[in-house]
TORKOL-4160 file (C-alpha; in steps of 0.2 Angstrom, whole numbers, padded with zeros to 4 digits, m for minus):
205
<pt num="1" X="0064" Y="0115" Z="0022"/>
<pt num="2" X="0061" Y="0096" Z="0020"/>
<pt num="3" X="0071" Y="0084" Z="0011"/>
<pt num="4" X="0071" Y="0086" Z="m0008"/>
<pt num="5" X="0066" Y="0068" Z="m0013"/>
<pt num="6" X="0067" Y="0072" Z="m0032"/>
<pt num="7" X="0086" Y="0077" Z="m0029"/>
<pt num="8" X="0089" Y="0061" Z="m0019"/>
<pt num="9" X="0080" Y="0049" Z="m0030"/>
<pt num="10" X="0077" Y="0057" Z="m0047"/>
<pt num="11" X="0091" Y="0049" Z="m0056"/>
<pt num="12" X="0089" Y="0032" Z="m0048"/>
<pt num="13" X="0071" Y="0031" Z="m0052"/>
<pt num="14" X="0074" Y="0036" Z="m0070"/>
<pt num="15" X="0083" Y="0019" Z="m0072"/>
<pt num="16" X="0067" Y="0010" Z="m0067"/>
<pt num="17" X="0056" Y="0019" Z="m0079"/>
<pt num="18" X="0050" Y="0013" Z="m0096"/>
<pt num="19" X="0055" Y="0023" Z="m0112"/>
<pt num="20" X="0045" Y="0039" Z="m0113"/>
<pt num="21" X="0038" Y="0037" Z="m0095"/>
<pt num="22" X="0039" Y="0053" Z="m0084"/>
<pt num="23" X="0040" Y="0054" Z="m0065"/>
<pt num="24" X="0027" Y="0066" Z="m0058"/>
<pt num="25" X="0030" Y="0065" Z="m0039"/>
<pt num="26" X="0039" Y="0054" Z="m0026"/>
<pt num="27" X="0040" Y="0052" Z="m0007"/>
<pt num="28" X="0048" Y="0041" Z="0006"/>
<pt num="29" X="0034" Y="0032" Z="0015"/>
<pt num="30" X="0029" Y="0016" Z="0025"/>
<pt num="31" X="0016" Y="0003" Z="0024"/>
<pt num="32" X="0005" Y="0005" Z="0039"/>
<pt num="33" X="0001" Y="m0009" Z="0051"/>
<pt num="34" X="m0017" Y="m0013" Z="0051"/>
<pt num="35" X="m0030" Y="m0026" Z="0053"/>
<pt num="36" X="m0036" Y="m0038" Z="0039"/>
<pt num="37" X="m0054" Y="m0036" Z="0033"/>
<pt num="38" X="m0068" Y="m0045" Z="0043"/>
<pt num="39" X="m0071" Y="m0063" Z="0036"/>
<pt num="40" X="m0086" Y="m0064" Z="0023"/>
<pt num="41" X="m0102" Y="m0071" Z="0030"/>
<pt num="42" X="m0105" Y="m0090" Z="0027"/>
<pt num="43" X="m0119" Y="m0096" Z="0016"/>
<pt num="44" X="m0134" Y="m0103" Z="0024"/>
<pt num="45" X="m0135" Y="m0121" Z="0029"/>
<pt num="46" X="m0145" Y="m0132" Z="0017"/>
<pt num="47" X="m0159" Y="m0142" Z="0022"/>
<pt num="48" X="m0155" Y="m0160" Z="0027"/>
<pt num="49" X="m0156" Y="m0173" Z="0013"/>
<pt num="50" X="m0153" Y="m0162" Z="m0002"/>
<pt num="51" X="m0136" Y="m0169" Z="m0008"/>
<pt num="52" X="m0134" Y="m0158" Z="m0023"/>
<pt num="53" X="m0138" Y="m0142" Z="m0012"/>
<pt num="54" X="m0126" Y="m0148" Z="0001"/>
<pt num="55" X="m0112" Y="m0150" Z="m0012"/>
<pt num="56" X="m0116" Y="m0133" Z="m0019"/>
<pt num="57" X="m0115" Y="m0125" Z="m0002"/>
<pt num="58" X="m0099" Y="m0133" Z="0002"/>
<pt num="59" X="m0091" Y="m0126" Z="m0014"/>
<pt num="60" X="m0098" Y="m0109" Z="m0010"/>
<pt num="61" X="m0091" Y="m0110" Z="0007"/>
<pt num="62" X="m0074" Y="m0114" Z="0001"/>
<pt num="63" X="m0074" Y="m0100" Z="m0011"/>
<pt num="64" X="m0080" Y="m0087" Z="0002"/>
<pt num="65" X="m0066" Y="m0093" Z="0014"/>
<pt num="66" X="m0054" Y="m0086" Z="0002"/>
<pt num="67" X="m0062" Y="m0070" Z="m0001"/>
<pt num="68" X="m0053" Y="m0060" Z="0012"/>
<pt num="69" X="m0034" Y="m0057" Z="0013"/>
<pt num="70" X="m0024" Y="m0059" Z="0028"/>
<pt num="71" X="m0012" Y="m0045" Z="0034"/>
<pt num="72" X="0003" Y="m0049" Z="0045"/>
<pt num="73" X="m0005" Y="m0039" Z="0060"/>
<pt num="74" X="m0022" Y="m0044" Z="0067"/>
<pt num="75" X="m0028" Y="m0062" Z="0067"/>
<pt num="76" X="m0044" Y="m0062" Z="0078"/>
<pt num="77" X="m0034" Y="m0061" Z="0094"/>
<pt num="78" X="m0038" Y="m0052" Z="0110"/>
<pt num="79" X="m0027" Y="m0037" Z="0105"/>
<pt num="80" X="m0035" Y="m0034" Z="0088"/>
<pt num="81" X="m0046" Y="m0020" Z="0095"/>
<pt num="82" X="m0030" Y="m0011" Z="0101"/>
<pt num="83" X="m0022" Y="m0013" Z="0084"/>
<pt num="84" X="m0037" Y="m0006" Z="0075"/>
<pt num="85" X="m0037" Y="0009" Z="0087"/>
<pt num="86" X="m0019" Y="0013" Z="0084"/>
<pt num="87" X="m0016" Y="0008" Z="0066"/>
<pt num="88" X="m0033" Y="0007" Z="0057"/>
<pt num="89" X="m0031" Y="m0004" Z="0041"/>
<pt num="90" X="m0017" Y="m0004" Z="0029"/>
<pt num="91" X="m0028" Y="m0010" Z="0014"/>
<pt num="92" X="m0045" Y="m0018" Z="0010"/>
<pt num="93" X="m0050" Y="m0030" Z="m0004"/>
<pt num="94" X="m0053" Y="m0047" Z="m0010"/>
<pt num="95" X="m0038" Y="m0060" Z="m0012"/>
<pt num="96" X="m0038" Y="m0056" Z="m0031"/>
<pt num="97" X="m0039" Y="m0037" Z="m0029"/>
<pt num="98" X="m0026" Y="m0024" Z="m0032"/>
<pt num="99" X="m0024" Y="m0020" Z="m0014"/>
<pt num="100" X="m0021" Y="m0038" Z="m0009"/>
<pt num="101" X="m0006" Y="m0038" Z="m0021"/>
<pt num="102" X="0000" Y="m0023" Z="m0012"/>
<pt num="103" X="m0001" Y="m0032" Z="0005"/>
<pt num="104" X="0007" Y="m0047" Z="m0001"/>
<pt num="105" X="0022" Y="m0039" Z="m0009"/>
<pt num="106" X="0025" Y="m0024" Z="0002"/>
<pt num="107" X="0031" Y="m0027" Z="0020"/>
<pt num="108" X="0027" Y="m0016" Z="0034"/>
<pt num="109" X="0045" Y="m0014" Z="0041"/>
<pt num="110" X="0053" Y="m0008" Z="0024"/>
<pt num="111" X="0058" Y="0009" Z="0020"/>
<pt num="112" X="0049" Y="0013" Z="0004"/>
<pt num="113" X="0049" Y="0025" Z="m0010"/>
<pt num="114" X="0032" Y="0029" Z="m0018"/>
<pt num="115" X="0033" Y="0035" Z="m0036"/>
<pt num="116" X="0019" Y="0042" Z="m0046"/>
<pt num="117" X="0022" Y="0042" Z="m0065"/>
<pt num="118" X="0011" Y="0047" Z="m0080"/>
<pt num="119" X="0008" Y="0028" Z="m0082"/>
<pt num="120" X="0008" Y="0020" Z="m0065"/>
<pt num="121" X="0010" Y="0020" Z="m0046"/>
<pt num="122" X="0026" Y="0011" Z="m0040"/>
<pt num="123" X="0032" Y="0006" Z="m0023"/>
<pt num="124" X="0051" Y="0002" Z="m0021"/>
<pt num="125" X="0061" Y="m0003" Z="m0007"/>
<pt num="126" X="0075" Y="0008" Z="m0002"/>
<pt num="127" X="0091" Y="m0001" Z="0003"/>
<pt num="128" X="0101" Y="0002" Z="0018"/>
<pt num="129" X="0114" Y="0017" Z="0017"/>
<pt num="130" X="0131" Y="0017" Z="0025"/>
<pt num="131" X="0133" Y="0035" Z="0021"/>
<pt num="132" X="0142" Y="0045" Z="0035"/>
<pt num="133" X="0140" Y="0064" Z="0033"/>
<pt num="134" X="0144" Y="0079" Z="0044"/>
<pt num="135" X="0129" Y="0086" Z="0053"/>
<pt num="136" X="0119" Y="0098" Z="0042"/>
<pt num="137" X="0127" Y="0091" Z="0026"/>
<pt num="138" X="0114" Y="0088" Z="0012"/>
<pt num="139" X="0111" Y="0069" Z="0008"/>
<pt num="140" X="0119" Y="0062" Z="m0008"/>
<pt num="141" X="0108" Y="0056" Z="m0022"/>
<pt num="142" X="0104" Y="0037" Z="m0021"/>
<pt num="143" X="0110" Y="0026" Z="m0034"/>
<pt num="144" X="0099" Y="0015" Z="m0044"/>
<pt num="145" X="0105" Y="m0001" Z="m0036"/>
<pt num="146" X="0098" Y="0004" Z="m0019"/>
<pt num="147" X="0080" Y="0004" Z="m0026"/>
<pt num="148" X="0071" Y="m0013" Z="m0027"/>
<pt num="149" X="0054" Y="m0013" Z="m0036"/>
<pt num="150" X="0041" Y="m0021" Z="m0025"/>
<pt num="151" X="0024" Y="m0018" Z="m0033"/>
<pt num="152" X="0016" Y="m0007" Z="m0046"/>
<pt num="153" X="m0001" Y="m0004" Z="m0054"/>
<pt num="154" X="m0007" Y="0005" Z="m0070"/>
<pt num="155" X="m0015" Y="0022" Z="m0068"/>
<pt num="156" X="m0030" Y="0015" Z="m0077"/>
<pt num="157" X="m0034" Y="0005" Z="m0061"/>
<pt num="158" X="m0034" Y="0020" Z="m0050"/>
<pt num="159" X="m0051" Y="0028" Z="m0047"/>
<pt num="160" X="m0046" Y="0041" Z="m0034"/>
<pt num="161" X="m0034" Y="0046" Z="m0020"/>
<pt num="162" X="m0036" Y="0057" Z="m0004"/>
<pt num="163" X="m0026" Y="0063" Z="0010"/>
<pt num="164" X="m0034" Y="0058" Z="0026"/>
<pt num="165" X="m0031" Y="0060" Z="0045"/>
<pt num="166" X="m0027" Y="0046" Z="0057"/>
<pt num="167" X="m0025" Y="0047" Z="0076"/>
<pt num="168" X="m0007" Y="0043" Z="0075"/>
<pt num="169" X="m0003" Y="0052" Z="0059"/>
<pt num="170" X="m0011" Y="0067" Z="0051"/>
<pt num="171" X="m0006" Y="0063" Z="0033"/>
<pt num="172" X="m0010" Y="0046" Z="0027"/>
<pt num="173" X="m0014" Y="0044" Z="0009"/>
<pt num="174" X="m0028" Y="0032" Z="0003"/>
<pt num="175" X="m0028" Y="0026" Z="m0015"/>
<pt num="176" X="m0044" Y="0018" Z="m0022"/>
<pt num="177" X="m0045" Y="0006" Z="m0037"/>
<pt num="178" X="m0058" Y="0000" Z="m0049"/>
<pt num="179" X="m0061" Y="m0017" Z="m0040"/>
<pt num="180" X="m0067" Y="m0007" Z="m0025"/>
<pt num="181" X="m0051" Y="m0011" Z="m0015"/>
<pt num="182" X="m0040" Y="0002" Z="m0007"/>
<pt num="183" X="m0023" Y="0004" Z="0001"/>
<pt num="184" X="m0015" Y="0017" Z="0012"/>
<pt num="185" X="0003" Y="0024" Z="0014"/>
<pt num="186" X="0010" Y="0032" Z="0029"/>
<pt num="187" X="0026" Y="0038" Z="0037"/>
<pt num="188" X="0025" Y="0051" Z="0051"/>
<pt num="189" X="0043" Y="0056" Z="0048"/>
<pt num="190" X="0044" Y="0056" Z="0030"/>
<pt num="191" X="0026" Y="0058" Z="0022"/>
<pt num="192" X="0019" Y="0074" Z="0029"/>
<pt num="193" X="0004" Y="0083" Z="0023"/>
<pt num="194" X="0013" Y="0092" Z="0009"/>
<pt num="195" X="0020" Y="0077" Z="0002"/>
<pt num="196" X="0004" Y="0067" Z="0004"/>
<pt num="197" X="m0005" Y="0081" Z="m0005"/>
<pt num="198" X="0008" Y="0080" Z="m0019"/>
<pt num="199" X="0006" Y="0062" Z="m0022"/>
<pt num="200" X="m0013" Y="0064" Z="m0022"/>
<pt num="201" X="m0013" Y="0078" Z="m0034"/>
<pt num="202" X="m0001" Y="0068" Z="m0046"/>
<pt num="203" X="m0013" Y="0053" Z="m0045"/>
<pt num="204" X="m0028" Y="0064" Z="m0050"/>
<pt num="205" X="m0019" Y="0072" Z="m0065"/>
């Protein structure tokens, strides 16, 4: 039987909830490595001599250059094809999208707790533990001080969730948003198919 995350984190999460808010599901997870979206196409070059159009195209180009967000893995280098092959994408969306906020706030190297409540989706960082326990002994519940909120989004912004397969992990969870952006959660040792399915089902309720 796998780790009982509700036993481990239930009390600690309760301290992070709003009055009347209820936790529906939770799981340890990781933010996957992955490539940033491809840059948007540049606007066509204006005809020579049209000063107003040149200025307009310049402004459009500046705006488009900020449409994509940049992940911390993958920057157009020669190894990008390998990163895409192994890790896929962690998220996709415009700089002002919900998923872009997730990329900015949630690092890839952090141990995370993903919490679905009746009001929002939350991602918290799990602090390091100095607990020493005999082999086979049940893990002790985590105290609230060990959980640091990193990012959250209202349930109203979520349009769907699905468990998907990736070549390095058979239980990634993709969450889609109203602005057409999406993010993914992974964790080969902590987010298996059952837990990914629990998070998905909770997000669909």
